[in-house]
C-alpha positions as CSV (number, residue, x, y, z in Angstrom):
1,M,42.7,21.9,202.9
2,D,43.6,18.6,204.6
3,G,44.0,15.6,202.3
4,P,43.5,15.3,198.6
5,R,40.6,17.2,197.0
6,R,37.8,14.9,195.7
7,V,37.2,15.6,192.1
8,V,34.4,13.7,190.2
9,V,34.2,13.8,186.4
10,V,30.8,12.7,185.1
11,G,30.5,10.8,181.8
12,Y,27.6,9.2,180.0
13,P,27.0,7.2,176.7
14,D,28.4,9.1,173.7
15,A,30.5,11.4,175.9
16,E,33.6,13.0,174.3
17,L,36.6,11.1,175.4
18,L,38.9,14.1,175.0
19,D,36.7,16.2,177.4
20,I,37.3,13.6,180.1
21,A,40.9,12.8,179.3
22,C,42.0,16.5,179.3
23,L,40.7,16.8,182.9
24,T,41.9,13.5,184.3
25,T,45.3,13.8,182.7
26,A,45.9,17.3,184.0
27,F,44.9,16.4,187.5
28,D,46.9,13.2,187.4
29,Y,50.0,15.2,186.4
30,A,49.4,17.5,189.3
31,N,49.3,14.5,191.6
32,R,52.9,13.7,190.7
33,A,53.8,16.5,193.1
34,G,51.9,14.7,195.8
35,P,48.4,13.3,196.6
36,L,46.6,16.5,195.7
37,Y,43.5,15.2,194.0
38,D,41.3,12.1,194.6
39,L,40.0,11.7,191.1
40,L,37.0,9.6,190.0
41,V,35.2,9.1,186.7
42,A,31.6,8.4,187.4
43,S,28.7,7.3,185.1
44,P,25.1,6.2,185.4
45,A,25.1,2.9,187.4
46,G,28.9,2.9,187.1
47,R,28.6,1.4,183.6
48,P,31.5,1.6,181.1
49,I,31.2,4.8,179.0
50,T,31.1,4.1,175.3
51,C,32.5,7.4,174.0
52,Q,31.3,9.0,170.7
53,S,34.6,7.9,169.1
54,G,33.6,4.2,169.9
55,L,36.3,3.8,172.5
56,V,35.1,2.4,175.8
57,L,36.2,4.0,179.1
58,N,35.7,2.2,182.4
59,A,34.0,4.3,185.1
60,Q,35.3,4.1,188.6
61,A,32.0,5.0,190.4
62,A,28.3,5.1,190.0
63,V,26.8,8.6,190.1
64,E,23.9,7.3,192.1
65,R,26.1,6.0,194.9
66,L,28.4,8.9,195.3
67,R,28.1,11.0,198.4
68,G,29.6,14.4,199.3
69,P,31.3,16.4,200.3
70,L,33.1,16.8,197.0
71,D,35.6,19.5,196.1
72,T,34.8,19.6,192.4
73,L,32.1,18.2,190.2
74,I,32.6,18.4,186.5
75,V,30.2,17.2,183.8
76,S,31.8,16.2,180.4
77,G,30.2,17.0,177.1
78,G,29.7,14.9,174.0
79,E,27.2,13.8,171.3
80,G,25.1,12.2,174.1
81,H,24.5,15.4,176.0
82,L,20.9,15.8,175.0
83,A,20.0,12.2,176.1
84,A,22.0,12.8,179.3
85,A,20.1,16.1,179.9
86,E,16.8,14.2,179.5
87,D,17.8,11.4,181.9
88,A,15.9,12.5,184.9
89,R,17.8,10.2,187.3
90,L,21.2,11.5,186.1
91,V,20.1,15.1,186.2
92,A,18.7,14.7,189.8
93,H,22.0,13.1,191.0
94,V,24.0,15.9,189.4
95,R,21.8,18.4,191.1
96,R,22.3,16.6,194.4
97,L,26.0,16.3,194.1
98,A,26.3,20.0,193.1
99,R,24.8,20.9,196.5
100,E,27.5,18.8,198.1
101,S,30.4,20.3,196.0
102,R,32.6,23.3,196.6
103,R,32.6,24.1,192.9
104,V,30.7,22.8,189.9
105,A,31.8,22.9,186.3
106,S,31.0,21.5,182.8
107,V,33.0,21.1,179.6
108,C,31.6,21.6,176.2
109,T,28.0,20.4,175.9
110,G,28.0,19.2,179.4
111,A,26.5,22.6,180.1
112,S,23.2,21.0,178.9
113,V,23.2,18.7,181.9
114,L,23.9,21.5,184.3
115,A,21.2,23.6,182.7
116,A,18.7,20.7,182.9
117,A,19.5,20.5,186.6
118,G,18.7,24.2,187.0
119,L,22.3,25.0,188.0
120,L,22.8,27.6,185.2
121,D,19.5,29.5,185.7
122,G,20.2,33.3,185.9
123,R,23.9,32.6,185.2
124,R,26.2,33.5,182.3
125,A,27.5,30.3,180.7
126,T,29.3,29.1,177.6
127,T,29.5,25.9,175.6
128,H,30.9,24.7,172.3
129,W,30.2,27.4,169.8
130,L,28.3,24.9,167.5
131,Y,25.8,24.2,170.2
132,A,25.4,27.6,171.8
133,D,22.1,28.5,170.0
134,Q,20.7,25.1,170.9
135,L,21.5,25.6,174.6
136,A,20.0,29.1,174.6
137,A,16.8,27.9,172.9
138,R,16.3,25.0,175.2
139,Y,17.1,26.9,178.4
140,P,16.1,30.5,178.1
141,A,16.9,31.2,181.8
142,V,20.6,30.8,180.9
143,E,22.6,33.7,179.5
144,V,24.6,31.9,176.9
145,D,27.8,33.5,175.6
146,P,29.6,31.4,173.0
147,R,32.7,33.5,172.8
148,P,34.9,32.7,175.8
149,I,37.0,29.7,176.5
150,Y,35.4,29.4,180.0
151,I,33.1,31.5,182.2
152,R,32.9,31.5,186.0
153,D,29.7,32.7,187.6
154,R,29.0,32.4,191.3
155,G,30.6,29.0,191.9
156,V,29.7,27.4,188.6
157,T,32.2,27.3,185.7
158,T,31.4,26.4,182.1
159,A,34.0,25.7,179.6
160,A,33.8,25.7,175.8
161,G,34.5,22.9,173.4
162,V,36.7,19.9,173.9
163,T,40.3,21.0,174.6
164,S,39.0,23.9,176.7
165,A,38.8,21.2,179.4
166,L,42.6,21.5,179.6
167,D,42.4,25.2,180.2
168,L,39.7,24.6,182.8
169,A,41.8,22.0,184.6
170,L,44.9,24.3,184.6
171,A,42.8,27.2,185.9
172,F,41.6,25.0,188.8
173,I,45.1,23.7,189.6
174,E,46.4,27.2,189.7
175,E,43.5,28.3,191.9
176,D,44.1,25.4,194.3
177,H,47.9,25.1,194.3
178,G,49.4,28.1,192.7
179,A,51.2,29.1,189.4
180,E,54.4,27.2,190.1
181,L,52.7,23.7,190.0
182,T,50.5,24.8,187.1
183,R,53.6,25.7,185.1
184,H,55.1,22.3,185.8
185,V,51.9,20.5,184.7
186,A,51.6,22.6,181.5
187,R,55.2,21.9,180.6
188,A,54.7,18.2,181.2
189,L,51.7,18.2,179.0
190,V,53.6,20.3,176.4
191,T,50.8,22.9,176.2
192,Y,50.3,26.6,176.7
193,L,50.4,27.4,180.4
194,Q,46.8,28.7,180.2
195,R,44.7,30.4,177.5
196,P,42.7,33.4,178.9
197,G,39.2,32.6,179.9
198,N,37.9,35.5,177.7
199,Q,39.8,34.4,174.7
200,A,37.4,33.8,171.8
201,Q,36.8,30.1,171.0
202,M,37.5,30.7,167.3
203,S,40.2,32.8,165.8
204,M,39.2,35.1,162.9
205,F,42.4,33.8,161.2
206,V,41.5,30.1,161.3
207,A,37.8,29.8,162.1
208,A,36.1,30.5,158.8
209,P,36.8,28.9,155.4
210,A,38.0,31.2,152.7
211,P,35.0,33.0,151.1
212,D,33.8,31.5,147.8
213,D,33.6,34.9,146.1
214,D,37.0,35.9,144.6
215,L,36.5,39.6,145.3
216,V,35.6,39.0,149.0
217,R,38.5,36.5,149.3
218,E,41.0,39.1,148.0
219,L,39.7,41.8,150.3
220,V,39.8,39.4,153.3
221,R,43.4,38.7,152.5
222,L,44.2,42.4,152.4
223,I,42.4,43.1,155.7
224,R,44.2,40.3,157.5
225,T,47.7,41.2,156.2
226,A,47.4,45.0,156.4
227,P,45.0,45.9,159.3
228,D,46.7,49.4,159.5
229,A,45.7,50.3,155.9
230,D,42.7,52.4,155.0
231,L,40.0,49.8,155.2
232,S,37.0,52.0,155.3
233,P,34.0,50.7,153.3
234,A,34.6,53.4,150.7
235,A,38.2,52.4,150.3
236,L,37.4,48.7,150.1
237,A,34.6,49.4,147.6
238,A,36.9,51.5,145.4
239,R,39.6,48.8,145.5
240,A,37.0,46.2,144.4
241,A,35.5,48.5,141.8
242,V,32.0,48.0,143.2
243,S,29.5,50.2,145.1
244,E,29.6,50.3,148.9
245,R,26.1,48.8,148.9
246,H,27.1,45.9,146.8
247,L,30.2,45.4,148.9
248,T,28.1,45.2,152.0
249,R,25.8,42.6,150.3
250,L,28.8,40.5,149.4
251,F,30.3,40.6,152.9
252,V,27.0,39.8,154.6
253,A,26.4,36.9,152.2
254,Q,29.9,35.5,152.5
255,L,31.0,36.4,156.0
256,G,27.7,37.1,157.8
257,Q,28.7,40.7,158.7
258,S,29.3,44.1,157.2
259,P,32.8,45.1,156.0
260,A,33.1,47.6,158.9
261,R,32.3,44.9,161.5
262,Y,34.7,42.4,159.9
263,V,37.5,44.9,159.8
264,R,37.0,45.9,163.4
265,A,37.0,42.2,164.5
266,V,40.2,41.5,162.6
267,R,41.9,44.6,164.0
268,T,40.9,43.7,167.5
269,E,42.2,40.2,167.3
270,A,45.5,41.5,165.8
271,A,45.8,43.8,168.8
272,A,45.2,40.9,171.1
273,Q,48.0,39.0,169.5
274,L,50.4,41.9,169.9
275,L,49.4,42.3,173.5
276,G,50.2,38.7,174.1
277,S,53.5,38.7,172.2
278,S,55.1,42.1,172.7
279,R,55.6,44.9,175.2
280,L,54.6,47.6,172.8
281,P,52.7,50.4,174.4
282,L,49.0,50.5,173.7
283,A,49.2,53.6,171.4
284,R,51.7,51.8,169.1
285,I,49.6,48.6,169.1
286,A,46.5,50.7,168.2
287,A,48.5,52.3,165.3
288,R,49.8,49.0,164.0
289,C,46.3,47.6,164.0
290,G,44.6,50.5,162.3
291,F,42.8,52.1,165.2
292,P,42.6,55.9,165.3
293,S,43.5,56.0,169.0
294,A,44.3,53.8,172.0
295,E,40.8,54.7,173.3
296,A,39.2,53.4,170.2
297,L,41.2,50.1,170.6
298,R,40.2,49.9,174.2
299,Q,36.5,50.2,173.4
300,A,36.7,47.6,170.6
301,F,38.7,45.3,172.9
302,V,36.1,45.5,175.7
303,D,33.3,44.8,173.3
304,R,35.0,41.7,171.9
305,Y,36.8,40.2,174.9
306,G,35.0,41.7,177.9
307,A,38.3,43.1,179.3
308,T,40.4,46.1,178.8
309,P,43.8,45.7,177.0
310,S,45.7,46.4,180.2
311,H,43.8,43.7,182.2
312,Y,44.3,41.3,179.3
313,R,48.0,41.9,179.4
314,A,48.2,42.0,183.2
315,H,46.7,38.5,183.5
316,F,49.3,37.2,181.1
317,A,51.9,38.5,183.6
318,T,50.4,36.3,186.3
319,T,50.3,33.1,184.2
320,R,52.3,32.7,181.0
321,G,54.6,35.6,181.9
322,R,55.8,33.9,185.1
323,A,57.2,31.0,183.2
324,S,59.5,33.3,181.3
325,A,60.0,36.3,183.6
326,G,62.1,38.9,182.0
327,S,61.8,37.3,178.6
328,G,59.4,39.9,177.3
329,Q,56.5,37.4,177.0
330,P,53.4,38.9,178.4
331,T,50.3,37.3,179.8
332,A,46.5,36.2,179.6
333,A,43.0,37.7,180.0
334,R,41.2,37.9,183.2
335,T,37.7,36.6,183.3
336,R,35.1,39.3,183.8
337,K,33.8,39.5,187.3
338,P,30.0,39.0,187.2
339,R,27.5,41.4,188.4
340,P,25.1,39.9,191.0
341,S,22.8,38.9,188.1
342,G,25.6,36.9,186.6
343,R,26.2,39.4,183.8
344,S,29.7,40.6,183.4
345,S,30.6,44.2,183.7
346,S,33.2,45.9,181.5
347,M,36.3,46.8,183.3
348,Q,37.1,50.4,183.8
349,A,39.9,51.9,181.7
350,S,43.2,52.2,183.4
351,A,45.8,54.8,182.7
352,S,47.7,52.4,180.4
353,D,44.5,52.1,178.3
354,R,44.3,55.8,177.6
355,G,46.1,57.7,175.0
356,T,46.0,58.7,171.4
357,T,47.8,58.0,168.2
358,R,47.9,59.4,164.8
359,A,44.4,59.0,163.3
360,R,43.9,56.2,160.8
361,R,40.8,55.0,159.1
């Protein structure tokens, strides 16, 4: 492409400053290698953007006066997203600019504006996990998946909450200019090179507060610290000296899911951490995380992350792993390729995903 790529970030009253700053700062750091991006922050009528934090950001352009072609159009999120999605003029101009852009994206609740413009109809999309149900209820034509960091579906990318804007910007920089420049930008920003798009927005280990119930809290501690132990409902119930039925009631009340589902989720995330921090073969990872076989791990992994373990590790090798070649640090998850309908298909098992290990419960 000749000349800098025109990138427009759209803000509005009560936008999230960090949504905008993560994008603009990442592209600005890329420009230190040369004039790669012509970056503008636009707002309705070009008015200053009073962000939800109270800080005021001066816009550089009026959305109404912008004309294509654009390389990239990105709509930020924030507390003002519902009002922005109900602003017919703003939505119409976003729709117009999207037609004149090579790629279109949103960060966080900016997905509401894209959805209002009809740009997510029939597509799979994500948003901040707190607002996923709201987005799905307001726009039933959108297939909302609150789990990934970002989702690409036929030219439209939606990113999750707040700092996922940085992951989105790094993904775009790598797509445009390669991994070498992306690595330099990430190092300058003192951040991970890139989190996988399919990485869950919230970690099991940090997302939820400790359960109020002492019994459940102790069992959760056991599950997290010893995923390879016998964690069957019967074993957990016996350890807690309660019936399996009562144990299930406690888990559902405290954690919103059954003991078996919680154990499977913790084991799968533990496996993801080992895939991203070691070169252990899949069978050994399965054993360490309490899966009866590598195939059982593969199935659980695809269900949770939408990618096989080998694809998850292989993508790390093309991003984070390049920065430390030979250091033994693997790499990050590849976003699922959508079917024509926008739904993502599970990747087929590769040879490295197959195998068995000593059975564990």
